[in-house]
C-alpha positions as CSV (number, residue, x, y, z in Angstrom):
1,M,-13.3,-1.0,-0.5
2,A,-13.4,2.1,1.7
3,E,-11.3,0.7,4.6
4,T,-8.5,-1.8,4.6
5,K,-9.1,-4.9,6.7
6,Y,-6.4,-6.5,8.9
7,I,-5.9,-10.1,9.8
8,F,-3.3,-11.2,12.3
9,V,-1.9,-14.7,12.4
10,T,-0.3,-15.9,15.7
11,G,1.1,-19.2,16.7
12,G,1.1,-21.3,19.8
13,V,2.3,-24.6,21.4
14,S,5.1,-25.2,18.9
15,S,7.0,-23.4,16.2
16,S,7.0,-24.7,12.5
17,L,3.3,-25.3,12.5
18,G,2.9,-23.5,9.1
19,K,1.7,-20.0,9.9
20,G,3.1,-18.9,6.6
21,I,1.3,-21.5,4.6
22,I,-2.0,-20.8,6.4
23,A,-1.6,-17.1,5.8
24,A,-0.7,-17.7,2.1
25,S,-3.6,-20.1,1.7
26,L,-6.1,-17.7,3.2
27,A,-4.8,-14.9,1.1
28,K,-5.1,-17.1,-2.0
29,L,-8.8,-17.7,-1.2
30,L,-9.5,-14.1,-0.6
31,Q,-7.6,-13.1,-3.8
32,A,-9.6,-15.7,-5.7
33,R,-12.8,-14.0,-4.5
34,G,-11.6,-10.7,-6.0
35,F,-10.0,-9.0,-2.9
36,K,-6.6,-7.3,-3.4
37,T,-4.6,-9.1,-0.7
38,T,-1.0,-9.0,0.6
39,I,0.8,-10.6,3.5
40,Q,3.6,-9.3,5.7
41,K,5.9,-11.1,8.2
42,L,6.9,-9.7,11.6
43,D,10.1,-11.5,12.8
44,P,11.0,-11.1,16.5
45,Y,14.7,-11.7,16.1
46,I,17.1,-8.7,16.7
47,N,19.0,-9.1,13.4
48,V,18.0,-6.2,11.1
49,D,17.3,-8.7,8.4
50,P,18.2,-12.4,7.7
51,G,21.0,-11.4,5.2
52,T,23.8,-12.3,7.6
53,L,22.2,-15.4,9.0
54,N,23.6,-18.8,8.2
55,P,21.0,-20.9,6.2
56,Y,21.2,-23.5,9.0
57,E,19.9,-20.9,11.4
58,H,16.9,-19.7,9.4
59,G,16.6,-21.4,6.0
60,E,17.2,-19.4,2.8
61,C,17.3,-15.7,2.6
62,Y,14.6,-14.5,0.2
63,V,15.2,-11.4,-1.9
64,T,12.6,-9.0,-3.3
65,D,12.7,-6.8,-6.4
66,D,13.6,-3.8,-4.3
67,G,16.6,-5.5,-2.8
68,A,15.2,-6.4,0.6
69,E,16.8,-9.5,2.2
70,T,13.8,-11.2,3.9
71,D,12.3,-14.2,5.6
72,L,11.7,-17.3,3.4
73,D,7.9,-17.0,4.1
74,L,7.8,-14.1,1.7
75,G,8.7,-16.7,-1.0
76,H,5.5,-18.6,-0.1
77,Y,3.5,-15.4,-0.3
78,E,4.7,-14.6,-3.8
79,R,4.4,-18.2,-5.0
80,F,0.8,-18.4,-3.9
81,L,-0.4,-14.9,-4.8
82,N,1.8,-14.2,-7.8
83,V,2.2,-10.6,-6.4
84,N,5.5,-9.1,-5.6
85,T,6.4,-8.3,-2.0
86,S,8.8,-5.6,-0.8
87,Q,10.8,-4.3,2.1
88,A,7.5,-3.3,3.8
89,N,6.4,-7.0,3.8
90,N,9.1,-8.1,6.3
91,V,9.8,-6.3,9.6
92,T,12.2,-7.5,12.3
93,T,12.8,-6.4,15.9
94,G,16.2,-5.2,14.8
95,R,14.7,-2.9,12.2
96,I,12.1,-1.6,14.7
97,Y,14.6,-0.7,17.4
98,Q,17.1,0.7,14.8
99,S,14.4,3.1,13.5
100,V,13.2,4.1,17.0
101,I,16.8,4.8,18.2
102,E,17.5,6.8,15.1
103,K,14.4,8.9,15.8
104,E,15.6,9.4,19.4
105,R,19.0,10.6,18.2
106,R,17.3,13.1,15.9
107,G,15.3,14.5,18.8
108,E,11.9,13.4,17.4
109,F,10.6,12.4,20.8
110,L,11.1,15.9,22.3
111,G,13.0,14.8,25.4
112,K,10.6,12.0,26.4
113,T,11.9,8.8,27.9
114,V,11.9,6.2,25.1
115,Q,10.1,3.0,26.1
116,V,8.7,-0.3,24.7
117,V,5.2,1.1,25.2
118,P,4.4,3.4,23.5
119,H,7.4,4.0,21.3
120,I,8.3,0.5,20.1
121,T,4.7,-0.5,19.8
122,N,3.8,2.6,17.9
123,E,6.6,1.9,15.4
124,I,5.3,-1.7,15.0
125,K,1.7,-0.4,14.4
126,E,3.0,2.1,11.9
127,R,4.9,-0.7,10.0
128,I,1.8,-2.9,10.0
129,Q,-0.3,-0.2,8.5
130,I,2.1,1.0,5.8
131,L,0.7,-1.5,3.2
132,G,-2.9,-0.8,4.2
133,K,-2.6,3.0,3.9
134,N,-1.1,3.0,0.4
135,G,-4.5,2.2,-1.2
136,D,-3.3,-0.9,-3.1
137,Y,-4.9,-3.6,-0.9
138,D,-8.3,-4.4,0.5
139,I,-6.9,-6.9,3.1
140,V,-3.5,-7.1,4.8
141,I,-2.6,-10.3,6.5
142,T,0.2,-10.0,9.1
143,E,2.0,-13.2,10.3
144,I,3.7,-12.8,13.6
145,G,6.8,-15.0,13.9
146,G,7.6,-17.1,17.0
147,T,5.2,-18.5,19.5
148,V,2.8,-16.8,21.9
149,G,4.5,-16.5,25.3
150,D,8.0,-15.9,23.8
151,I,9.6,-12.9,25.4
152,E,10.7,-11.6,22.0
153,S,7.1,-11.6,20.7
154,L,5.5,-9.5,23.5
155,P,5.9,-6.1,21.9
156,Y,4.2,-7.4,18.7
157,I,1.4,-9.0,20.6
158,E,0.8,-5.7,22.5
159,A,0.9,-3.8,19.3
160,V,-1.8,-6.1,17.8
161,R,-3.9,-5.7,21.0
162,Q,-3.8,-1.9,20.6
163,L,-4.4,-2.0,16.9
164,K,-7.3,-4.4,17.1
165,W,-8.9,-2.0,19.6
166,E,-8.2,1.1,17.5
167,L,-9.4,-0.5,14.2
168,G,-12.6,-2.0,15.6
169,D,-14.2,-5.4,15.5
170,D,-15.2,-5.3,11.9
171,N,-11.8,-4.2,10.6
172,A,-9.4,-6.6,12.4
173,L,-9.3,-10.2,13.6
174,V,-6.9,-12.7,15.0
175,I,-6.3,-16.2,13.8
176,H,-4.4,-18.4,16.2
177,L,-2.6,-21.4,14.8
178,T,-2.1,-24.1,17.3
179,L,-1.4,-27.8,17.7
180,V,-3.8,-30.6,18.7
181,P,-1.4,-33.5,19.3
182,Y,-2.3,-37.2,19.1
183,L,-1.0,-39.3,22.0
184,S,-0.7,-42.9,20.7
185,A,-0.5,-44.3,24.2
186,A,-3.9,-42.8,25.1
187,G,-5.2,-43.2,21.5
188,E,-6.7,-39.8,21.4
189,L,-6.2,-36.2,20.4
190,K,-5.4,-33.7,23.2
191,T,-6.9,-30.2,23.4
192,K,-5.1,-29.0,26.6
193,P,-2.0,-27.5,24.8
194,T,-4.4,-25.4,22.6
195,Q,-6.3,-24.3,25.7
196,H,-3.2,-23.2,27.4
197,S,-1.9,-21.4,24.3
198,V,-5.2,-19.5,23.9
199,K,-5.1,-18.6,27.7
200,T,-1.6,-17.2,27.2
201,L,-2.8,-15.1,24.3
202,M,-5.8,-13.8,26.4
203,E,-3.4,-12.9,29.3
204,S,-1.9,-10.4,26.8
205,G,-5.4,-9.0,26.2
206,I,-6.1,-10.7,22.8
207,K,-9.0,-13.0,22.2
208,A,-8.5,-15.3,19.2
209,D,-11.4,-15.0,16.7
210,I,-10.5,-18.1,14.8
211,L,-8.5,-21.3,15.8
212,V,-6.6,-23.2,13.1
213,C,-5.7,-26.5,14.6
214,R,-2.7,-28.5,13.1
215,T,-3.4,-32.2,13.5
216,E,-2.5,-35.6,12.2
217,H,-6.0,-37.0,12.7
218,E,-9.5,-35.6,11.9
219,L,-11.1,-33.4,14.5
220,S,-14.4,-34.9,15.7
221,D,-17.4,-32.6,16.4
222,D,-16.9,-33.3,20.1
223,I,-13.4,-32.0,20.0
224,R,-14.4,-29.0,17.9
225,R,-17.2,-28.2,20.4
226,K,-14.8,-28.6,23.4
227,L,-12.2,-26.3,21.8
228,A,-14.9,-23.8,21.0
229,I,-16.3,-23.7,24.6
230,F,-12.9,-23.6,26.4
231,C,-11.2,-21.2,23.9
232,N,-14.2,-18.8,23.7
233,V,-14.7,-19.1,19.9
234,R,-17.7,-20.1,17.7
235,Q,-17.6,-23.8,16.7
236,E,-17.6,-22.8,13.0
237,A,-14.4,-20.9,13.8
238,V,-12.5,-24.0,14.8
239,I,-10.7,-24.9,11.6
240,Q,-8.9,-28.2,11.1
241,S,-5.5,-28.1,9.3
242,I,-4.6,-31.8,8.8
243,D,-1.3,-32.8,7.4
244,A,-1.4,-32.4,3.6
245,P,0.5,-34.2,0.8
246,T,1.8,-30.8,-0.5
247,I,1.6,-27.2,0.7
248,Y,-0.3,-26.5,-2.5
249,D,-3.3,-28.6,-1.2
250,V,-3.8,-26.3,1.7
251,P,-5.9,-23.6,0.0
252,N,-8.4,-26.2,-1.1
253,M,-8.4,-27.7,2.4
254,M,-9.0,-24.3,4.0
255,L,-11.8,-23.7,1.4
256,K,-13.5,-27.0,2.5
257,E,-13.2,-26.0,6.1
258,G,-14.7,-22.6,5.4
259,L,-11.9,-20.5,6.7
260,D,-12.5,-17.7,4.1
261,T,-16.2,-17.7,4.8
262,V,-15.7,-17.3,8.6
263,V,-13.1,-14.5,7.9
264,M,-15.4,-12.6,5.6
265,K,-18.3,-12.9,8.1
266,K,-16.2,-11.5,11.0
267,L,-14.9,-8.7,8.9
268,S,-18.4,-7.8,7.5
269,L,-17.2,-8.5,3.9
270,P,-19.7,-9.4,1.2
271,D,-19.9,-13.1,0.7
272,D,-21.4,-13.0,-2.8
273,S,-18.8,-14.9,-4.8
274,T,-17.0,-18.2,-4.8
275,P,-13.2,-18.5,-5.1
276,N,-12.0,-19.0,-8.7
277,L,-9.3,-21.6,-8.2
278,E,-9.5,-23.1,-11.7
279,R,-5.9,-22.2,-12.7
280,W,-4.6,-23.3,-9.3
281,N,-6.3,-26.7,-9.6
282,Q,-5.0,-27.2,-13.1
283,F,-1.5,-26.8,-11.7
284,L,-2.4,-29.3,-8.9
285,K,-3.7,-31.8,-11.5
286,R,-0.5,-31.7,-13.6
287,H,1.6,-31.9,-10.4
288,K,-0.2,-35.0,-9.1
289,N,-0.5,-36.8,-12.5
290,P,3.0,-36.7,-14.1
291,R,3.6,-38.6,-17.3
292,A,7.3,-39.1,-16.6
293,E,10.0,-38.5,-14.0
294,V,13.5,-37.1,-13.9
295,N,16.3,-37.3,-11.4
296,I,18.1,-34.0,-10.8
297,G,21.0,-33.6,-8.4
298,L,21.1,-30.5,-6.2
299,I,24.7,-29.9,-5.3
300,G,25.3,-27.6,-2.4
301,K,26.8,-27.3,1.0
302,Y,23.6,-26.8,3.1
303,V,21.7,-29.8,1.9
304,E,21.0,-31.2,5.4
305,L,18.4,-28.5,5.8
306,Q,16.0,-28.4,2.8
307,D,14.7,-24.9,3.8
308,S,18.2,-23.6,2.7
309,Y,17.1,-24.1,-0.9
310,K,13.4,-23.7,-0.5
311,S,12.8,-21.5,-3.5
312,I,14.8,-23.8,-5.8
313,L,12.8,-26.9,-4.6
314,E,9.5,-25.1,-5.2
315,S,10.6,-23.9,-8.6
316,F,11.2,-27.6,-9.5
317,I,7.6,-28.4,-8.5
318,H,6.3,-25.5,-10.7
319,A,8.5,-26.5,-13.7
320,G,7.7,-30.2,-13.2
321,A,4.0,-29.5,-13.4
322,E,4.5,-27.4,-16.5
323,N,6.3,-30.3,-18.1
324,E,4.0,-32.9,-16.6
325,V,7.1,-34.4,-15.0
326,S,7.8,-35.5,-11.5
327,V,11.2,-34.0,-10.5
328,N,13.0,-36.2,-8.0
329,V,15.6,-34.0,-6.3
330,E,18.7,-35.8,-5.0
331,Y,20.7,-33.8,-2.4
332,I,24.4,-34.1,-2.8
333,H,26.8,-32.4,-0.4
334,S,29.6,-30.8,-2.4
335,E,32.1,-31.5,0.4
336,F,31.8,-35.2,-0.4
337,I,32.4,-35.0,-4.1
338,N,35.9,-35.9,-5.3
339,D,37.5,-37.9,-8.1
340,N,36.7,-41.2,-6.2
341,T,33.1,-40.5,-5.6
342,I,31.8,-38.4,-8.4
343,H,30.8,-41.1,-10.8
344,N,28.7,-42.9,-8.3
345,K,27.1,-39.7,-7.1
346,I,26.3,-38.1,-10.5
347,S,26.4,-40.6,-13.4
348,H,22.8,-41.9,-12.8
349,L,21.3,-38.4,-12.8
350,D,19.4,-36.7,-15.7
351,A,20.7,-33.2,-14.8
352,I,22.5,-31.3,-12.0
353,L,22.0,-27.9,-10.4
354,V,25.0,-26.3,-8.6
355,A,23.4,-24.2,-5.9
356,P,24.2,-20.7,-4.6
357,G,26.2,-20.1,-1.5
358,F,29.0,-18.1,0.1
359,G,32.5,-19.0,1.3
360,E,35.1,-21.6,0.3
361,R,33.8,-24.7,2.0
362,G,32.8,-27.3,-0.5
363,I,33.7,-25.4,-3.6
364,E,36.1,-27.9,-5.0
365,G,33.3,-30.5,-5.1
366,K,31.1,-28.1,-7.0
367,I,33.9,-27.5,-9.5
368,D,34.3,-31.3,-10.0
369,A,30.6,-31.6,-10.5
370,V,30.6,-28.8,-13.2
371,R,33.5,-30.6,-15.0
372,Y,31.6,-33.9,-15.0
373,A,28.5,-32.2,-16.5
374,R,30.6,-30.4,-19.1
375,E,32.5,-33.5,-20.2
376,N,29.5,-35.8,-20.2
377,D,26.9,-33.6,-21.9
378,L,24.8,-33.7,-18.7
379,P,22.3,-30.8,-18.5
380,F,23.7,-28.2,-16.1
381,L,22.3,-25.1,-14.4
382,G,24.5,-23.0,-12.2
383,I,22.9,-20.3,-10.0
384,C,25.0,-17.5,-8.6
385,L,28.0,-19.2,-7.0
386,G,27.2,-22.2,-9.2
387,M,27.7,-20.0,-12.3
388,Q,31.0,-18.7,-10.8
389,M,32.1,-22.3,-10.3
390,A,31.4,-23.0,-13.9
391,V,33.6,-20.1,-15.0
392,I,36.4,-21.3,-12.7
393,E,36.2,-24.9,-13.9
394,F,36.4,-23.8,-17.5
395,A,39.3,-21.4,-16.8
396,R,41.3,-24.2,-15.1
397,N,40.6,-27.1,-17.3
398,V,40.0,-25.6,-20.8
399,L,42.0,-22.4,-20.7
400,Q,44.6,-24.2,-18.5
401,L,44.9,-21.2,-16.2
402,K,46.5,-22.9,-13.3
403,G,45.0,-21.9,-9.9
404,A,42.2,-19.9,-11.5
405,N,39.7,-19.0,-8.7
406,S,37.5,-16.4,-7.2
407,S,39.2,-13.8,-5.0
408,E,36.6,-14.7,-2.4
409,M,38.1,-18.1,-2.0
410,D,41.8,-17.2,-2.8
411,P,42.7,-13.5,-2.5
412,E,46.2,-14.3,-3.8
413,T,45.1,-16.2,-7.0
414,K,47.0,-15.3,-10.1
415,H,43.9,-15.7,-12.2
416,P,40.9,-14.1,-10.4
417,V,38.3,-15.0,-13.0
418,I,35.7,-14.1,-10.4
419,D,36.5,-10.9,-8.5
420,L,35.2,-7.8,-6.8
421,M,34.6,-4.7,-9.0
422,E,37.2,-2.0,-8.5
423,E,34.8,0.3,-6.8
424,Q,33.9,-2.4,-4.3
425,K,37.4,-3.1,-3.1
426,E,37.7,-0.1,-0.8
427,I,34.3,-0.9,0.9
428,T,34.8,-2.6,4.3
429,H,31.1,-2.8,5.3
430,K,29.9,-6.1,3.7
431,G,26.4,-5.0,3.0
432,G,27.8,-2.2,0.9
433,T,29.4,-4.5,-1.6
434,M,26.3,-6.7,-2.2
435,R,24.4,-6.4,-5.4
436,L,20.8,-6.9,-4.4
437,G,17.3,-6.8,-6.0
438,A,16.2,-6.7,-9.6
439,W,18.7,-5.7,-12.3
440,D,18.3,-5.6,-16.1
441,C,20.0,-8.1,-18.4
442,K,20.3,-8.0,-22.2
443,L,20.2,-11.4,-23.9
444,T,22.0,-12.6,-27.0
445,K,19.7,-13.7,-29.8
446,G,20.2,-17.3,-30.9
447,S,21.4,-18.4,-27.5
448,I,19.8,-21.0,-25.2
449,I,18.8,-18.3,-22.8
450,Y,17.1,-16.2,-25.5
451,D,15.1,-19.2,-26.5
452,V,14.1,-19.7,-22.8
453,Y,12.9,-16.1,-22.3
454,K,11.9,-15.3,-25.9
455,T,12.8,-11.6,-25.3
456,D,16.0,-9.6,-25.4
457,L,15.7,-7.8,-22.1
458,I,14.9,-9.4,-18.7
459,K,15.0,-8.2,-15.1
460,E,16.1,-10.7,-12.4
461,R,16.9,-10.6,-8.7
462,H,20.4,-10.7,-7.4
463,R,22.2,-11.5,-4.1
464,H,25.9,-11.7,-4.4
465,R,29.2,-9.8,-3.9
466,Y,31.7,-11.1,-6.4
467,E,31.4,-10.8,-10.2
468,Y,32.6,-12.3,-13.5
469,N,35.9,-10.7,-14.3
470,N,35.6,-9.1,-17.7
471,K,39.4,-9.1,-18.1
472,Y,39.1,-12.8,-18.9
473,K,36.0,-12.5,-21.1
474,E,37.7,-12.6,-24.5
475,Q,39.8,-15.7,-23.5
476,L,36.7,-17.5,-22.2
477,E,34.6,-16.7,-25.2
478,N,37.2,-17.7,-27.7
479,A,37.5,-21.1,-26.0
480,G,33.7,-21.7,-26.2
481,M,32.2,-20.2,-23.0
482,A,29.7,-17.6,-24.4
483,S,28.6,-14.6,-22.4
484,T,24.9,-14.5,-23.5
485,G,23.5,-12.1,-20.8
486,I,25.0,-8.7,-20.1
487,N,23.9,-6.0,-17.6
488,P,23.4,-3.0,-19.9
489,E,24.3,-0.5,-17.1
490,T,27.6,-2.0,-15.8
491,G,28.7,-4.3,-18.7
492,L,28.9,-7.2,-16.2
493,V,28.3,-10.7,-17.5
494,E,25.1,-12.2,-16.0
495,I,24.8,-15.4,-18.0
496,I,27.3,-17.9,-19.5
497,E,26.6,-20.9,-21.8
498,L,28.7,-23.6,-23.5
499,K,28.5,-23.6,-27.3
500,D,29.1,-27.3,-27.8
501,H,26.8,-28.7,-25.1
502,P,23.1,-29.8,-25.2
503,W,22.1,-27.6,-22.2
504,F,24.7,-25.8,-20.1
505,V,23.7,-22.5,-18.5
506,G,25.1,-20.5,-15.6
507,V,23.3,-17.4,-14.3
508,Q,24.6,-14.8,-11.8
509,Y,21.1,-14.0,-10.6
510,H,18.5,-16.1,-8.7
511,P,15.7,-17.2,-11.0
512,E,14.1,-19.3,-8.2
513,Y,12.9,-16.1,-6.5
514,K,10.5,-15.3,-9.3
515,S,8.9,-18.7,-9.9
516,T,5.2,-18.9,-8.9
517,V,2.4,-21.4,-9.3
518,A,0.8,-19.1,-11.9
519,N,4.1,-18.3,-13.7
520,P,6.7,-21.1,-13.4
521,H,10.1,-19.6,-14.1
522,P,11.0,-20.3,-17.8
523,L,14.6,-21.1,-17.0
524,F,13.5,-23.9,-14.6
525,V,10.9,-25.1,-17.2
526,S,13.6,-25.3,-19.9
527,F,16.1,-27.0,-17.5
528,V,13.6,-29.7,-16.5
529,K,12.7,-30.2,-20.2
530,A,16.4,-30.7,-20.9
531,A,16.6,-33.3,-18.1
532,L,13.6,-35.1,-19.6
533,E,15.2,-35.2,-23.0
534,H,18.4,-36.5,-21.5
535,S,16.5,-39.2,-19.7
536,Q,14.7,-40.3,-22.8
537,K,17.9,-40.3,-24.8
538,N,19.5,-42.6,-22.3
539,K,16.5,-44.9,-22.2
540,N,16.5,-45.1,-26.0
541,A,20.2,-45.9,-26.1
542,K,19.7,-48.8,-23.6
543,L,16.9,-50.2,-25.8
544,A,19.0,-50.0,-29.0
């Protein structure tokens, strides 16, 4: 294609309507028609990135190959499209203002008064077009965070208004995602919130080209006609987005509604193909028709908010479908695990995953859970902090190193089996000590992990500060904790396994960030398979 097309997705009435899923679903349909498509997220908060946000504030922090700490919606984009995102796919107000202020300090504005318009809006427009100008994509979909009318979103809305005018009608369009609530007392759907939301958007100079209406009930032709007339859109451009059993149903629902067809018509794109969703639908078929089920405990300290572990939960869905297994995830708060509760909380499970995290709260419960898995041959996967807890548990209870710990939790520990590298210890800026993005890892042949990946060199994404302390490596290995994955550049241990255990693996990286519908992560696939084998073994033992 000669010119990149731009699609902007805004939201109104309420937050959490699913702009990210709609954007990802539309992108999937366009990709399935042969268009090279990517998605970016504009976040209106002033944090430079979500890296310092508590998961309770904003859900998980998603990490890309190039080390960008980003919004969790980028995980949806990658899982749907099977295309890597980067720093350019997530822009925050903090990053925009930081860039403009740095330019002002360098004298790039030639003595001009720096203002929201044009300087901030120009920076936003430049960031929006970075992906479109590199020649890699036919279509760039930009999701604007927040809700129309929010003070924080105004510079983004103004930038979209300008850009839509500059690009022309055939090269840009706006999809407005809104809510059509059902009032049970009246027994009917109400269109007024959508009308007000579209009016607010128009007050900013933007006319919505397409309405996507979240609803719990079917939209009648009368309601679609009413929305079309009062919101100034064609009736075919009023798209119903009814609640779905899973987010993976949404592309097919949008296909049925004709969202991709309306988009292509408005952008003057050739409508001479039908989306090839064969592989996608094969995944859905396996996901919805499991032959067995397993119960896996997710042990963490942010379990009250499922978005804190969004990528892990989605990885279980991908791996479950691959194994034709329904994965029932049981959330277990690590603060409530102790000697008195552990048997009741874990004994009925087929496997446990000890989740990532930062800080000392709840770590003793995680260590107790690791010990239970080790001593009872329960399949175990430790991710990042979970892997570190496995090293600490083994050091304490097998090597008998009293008080062994991570120097993150206990700076005075006599046995810092998890510690900062020497070159990190003098750095006071926390971001400077983080290991982020994709790093190489060399695998040991004959190990569980080598059997998982079936190659001797992998590249996985990291987000952590503390490392396995190589000073204890020989002791740990001699006692039975094998180091089966090593970073070839630094010599740091990335993966640990137990030799005398059916399936016990800890990884310093985050495999969940790379699991997609098209390519379920092999580590999760193997872990779910181990849980299934454990479940079947227990059933056979009961029958004997």
